[in-house]
C-alpha positions as CSV (number, residue, x, y, z in Angstrom):
1,M,65.9,61.6,221.3
2,I,64.9,64.5,223.4
3,E,62.2,64.5,225.9
4,F,59.7,67.2,225.3
5,D,56.2,68.7,225.9
6,A,54.5,70.5,223.1
7,V,52.5,73.7,222.6
8,V,50.4,73.9,219.4
9,L,49.4,77.5,218.6
10,A,46.0,77.4,216.9
11,G,44.6,80.9,217.3
12,G,44.7,84.0,215.1
13,R,42.1,85.8,213.1
14,G,43.1,84.6,209.7
15,S,42.6,88.1,208.4
16,R,44.6,87.6,205.2
17,L,42.3,84.7,204.4
18,G,39.1,86.6,205.0
19,G,38.7,85.6,208.6
20,V,39.0,81.8,208.0
21,R,40.4,79.8,210.9
22,K,43.7,78.5,209.5
23,P,44.0,75.5,211.8
24,E,40.6,74.2,210.4
25,L,41.7,74.3,206.8
26,A,42.3,70.9,205.3
27,V,45.2,69.7,203.0
28,A,44.6,66.3,201.4
29,G,41.6,65.8,203.7
30,R,43.4,66.5,207.0
31,R,43.0,69.7,209.0
32,L,46.2,71.6,209.7
33,V,45.6,71.4,213.4
34,D,45.4,67.6,213.2
35,R,48.7,67.6,211.2
36,A,50.3,69.6,214.0
37,L,49.0,67.2,216.7
38,A,50.3,64.2,214.7
39,A,53.7,66.0,214.5
40,A,53.7,66.4,218.3
41,A,52.7,62.8,219.0
42,G,56.0,62.0,220.7
43,A,55.5,64.7,223.3
44,R,55.0,63.8,227.0
45,R,52.2,66.3,227.2
46,V,50.5,68.4,224.5
47,I,48.3,71.6,224.8
48,V,46.5,73.4,221.9
49,V,46.1,77.1,222.4
50,G,43.5,78.9,220.4
51,D,40.0,78.5,219.1
52,A,40.4,75.5,216.9
53,E,38.2,72.4,217.4
54,V,40.4,69.6,218.9
55,P,39.9,65.9,219.1
56,E,38.3,64.5,222.2
57,G,40.9,64.2,225.0
58,V,43.3,66.8,223.7
59,P,43.8,69.6,226.3
60,H,42.8,73.0,225.0
61,T,43.1,76.5,226.3
62,R,42.9,80.2,225.1
63,E,45.3,83.1,225.5
64,D,44.1,86.1,227.5
65,P,43.1,88.3,225.8
66,P,42.0,86.2,222.9
67,Y,44.0,87.0,219.7
68,G,46.8,88.4,221.9
69,G,49.4,87.0,219.5
70,P,51.8,84.1,219.7
71,V,53.7,85.2,222.8
72,E,50.5,85.4,224.8
73,A,49.4,82.0,223.4
74,L,52.7,80.4,224.2
75,A,52.5,81.8,227.8
76,A,49.0,80.4,228.1
77,G,50.2,77.0,226.8
78,M,53.2,76.9,229.1
79,A,51.1,77.9,232.1
80,Y,48.6,75.2,231.3
81,L,51.3,72.6,231.1
82,G,52.5,73.7,234.5
83,S,55.9,74.6,233.1
84,L,56.1,77.8,235.0
85,A,55.8,76.1,238.4
86,S,55.8,72.3,238.0
87,P,58.9,70.1,238.3
88,R,57.2,67.6,236.1
89,C,57.7,69.5,232.9
90,A,59.9,67.9,230.2
91,P,63.3,69.5,229.7
92,W,62.4,70.7,226.2
93,V,59.2,72.2,224.7
94,L,58.2,71.9,221.1
95,V,56.5,75.0,219.8
96,L,54.4,74.6,216.6
97,A,52.2,76.9,214.6
98,S,49.1,75.1,213.2
99,D,49.3,76.5,209.6
100,L,52.1,74.3,208.3
101,P,51.0,71.7,205.8
102,E,54.3,69.7,206.0
103,V,54.6,70.0,209.8
104,E,55.0,66.2,210.3
105,A,58.0,66.0,208.0
106,A,59.4,69.3,209.5
107,V,59.2,68.0,213.1
108,T,60.8,64.7,212.0
109,R,63.7,66.7,210.6
110,L,63.9,68.9,213.6
111,L,63.9,66.2,216.2
112,A,66.5,64.2,214.3
113,H,69.0,66.9,215.4
114,P,69.5,66.8,219.2
115,P,70.6,70.0,220.8
116,Q,74.2,70.8,221.6
117,D,75.1,71.6,225.2
118,E,75.1,75.4,224.6
119,D,71.8,75.5,222.7
120,D,68.7,77.0,224.3
121,G,66.7,75.9,221.3
122,V,66.8,74.6,217.7
123,C,64.5,76.0,215.0
124,L,64.2,75.2,211.3
125,T,65.1,78.0,209.0
126,G,63.0,79.3,206.2
127,E,64.0,79.8,202.6
128,D,65.5,83.2,203.5
129,G,67.6,81.7,206.3
130,R,65.6,83.2,209.1
131,L,64.7,81.1,212.2
132,Q,61.2,79.9,212.2
133,W,60.4,80.5,215.9
134,L,57.1,78.6,215.7
135,L,58.7,75.5,214.3
136,G,61.3,74.7,216.9
137,Y,62.1,73.3,220.3
138,Y,63.3,75.2,223.3
139,R,65.0,74.5,226.6
140,T,62.0,74.7,229.0
141,D,63.9,76.5,231.8
142,A,65.2,79.2,229.3
143,L,61.7,79.7,227.8
144,K,60.1,79.9,231.3
145,A,62.6,82.6,232.3
146,R,61.9,84.6,229.2
147,L,58.1,84.4,229.7
148,A,58.5,85.3,233.3
149,D,60.5,88.4,232.4
150,R,58.4,89.9,229.6
151,G,58.3,93.4,231.1
152,D,55.5,95.8,231.6
153,P,53.8,96.1,229.2
154,P,54.8,92.6,228.2
155,L,56.6,91.7,225.0
156,T,54.2,90.7,222.2
157,A,56.6,89.9,219.4
158,M,58.0,86.3,219.3
159,H,61.4,87.4,218.0
160,R,61.9,89.8,220.9
161,L,61.0,87.0,223.3
162,V,63.4,84.5,222.0
163,S,66.2,86.7,220.6
164,P,68.3,86.6,223.8
165,L,68.3,82.8,223.7
166,R,71.1,80.8,222.1
167,L,69.2,79.4,219.2
168,R,70.6,77.1,216.5
169,G,69.1,77.2,213.0
170,L,68.6,74.0,211.0
171,A,68.3,74.4,207.3
172,A,65.3,72.7,205.7
173,E,63.6,72.3,202.4
174,P,61.4,75.3,201.7
175,R,58.2,73.1,201.7
176,L,58.8,72.1,205.3
177,T,58.6,75.7,206.6
178,A,55.9,76.9,204.1
179,D,52.8,78.1,205.9
180,V,49.3,79.1,204.8
181,D,48.8,82.8,205.2
182,T,47.3,84.1,202.0
183,P,44.8,82.9,199.4
184,E,47.7,82.3,197.1
185,D,49.3,79.9,199.7
186,A,45.9,78.1,200.0
187,L,45.7,77.7,196.2
188,R,49.3,76.3,196.1
189,W,48.3,73.6,198.7
190,G,45.0,72.8,197.0
191,I,42.9,74.2,199.9
192,D,39.4,75.2,199.1
193,L,38.6,78.4,200.9
194,P,34.9,79.0,201.9
195,G,33.0,81.6,200.1
């Protein structure tokens, strides 16, 4: 079992859902952000980044500027955890989007496969075989180095941030990587959208 911290990304405008905060949506009575927090329960330390309401005692921060995208949110979460300067950080960091209804099962599958020596990270792959960068764990030092070397202006696309890393894909059932981005996705998961 790997030792890890966790960054839960819970921001975004939810523009394709009419401005609804995706982490606040509920599947079978449980909010998506709560599902992500449950999936990260094995972490040494957890930080939620974004504007979702979090349970009492769960650390929470925002990216600067707000809605700056997943790279800015990840940088804010890593900075909050102290991973950019602190020797206390775990050797791995789990990075999770908070719009994944089956995130608990997904993380169980992910963490059941420890990294190989040459891996900088392990991510589940979607139905199309592409790496799901926001459903994976990364070597903390490698991620710190990429975040510290984002350039000027800094990288904003997650795939550009992590593409130099040696990432291993782990195939998963499509339901494990399915997210909620559109009204059709919400309907498929039985989510009642406001309005």
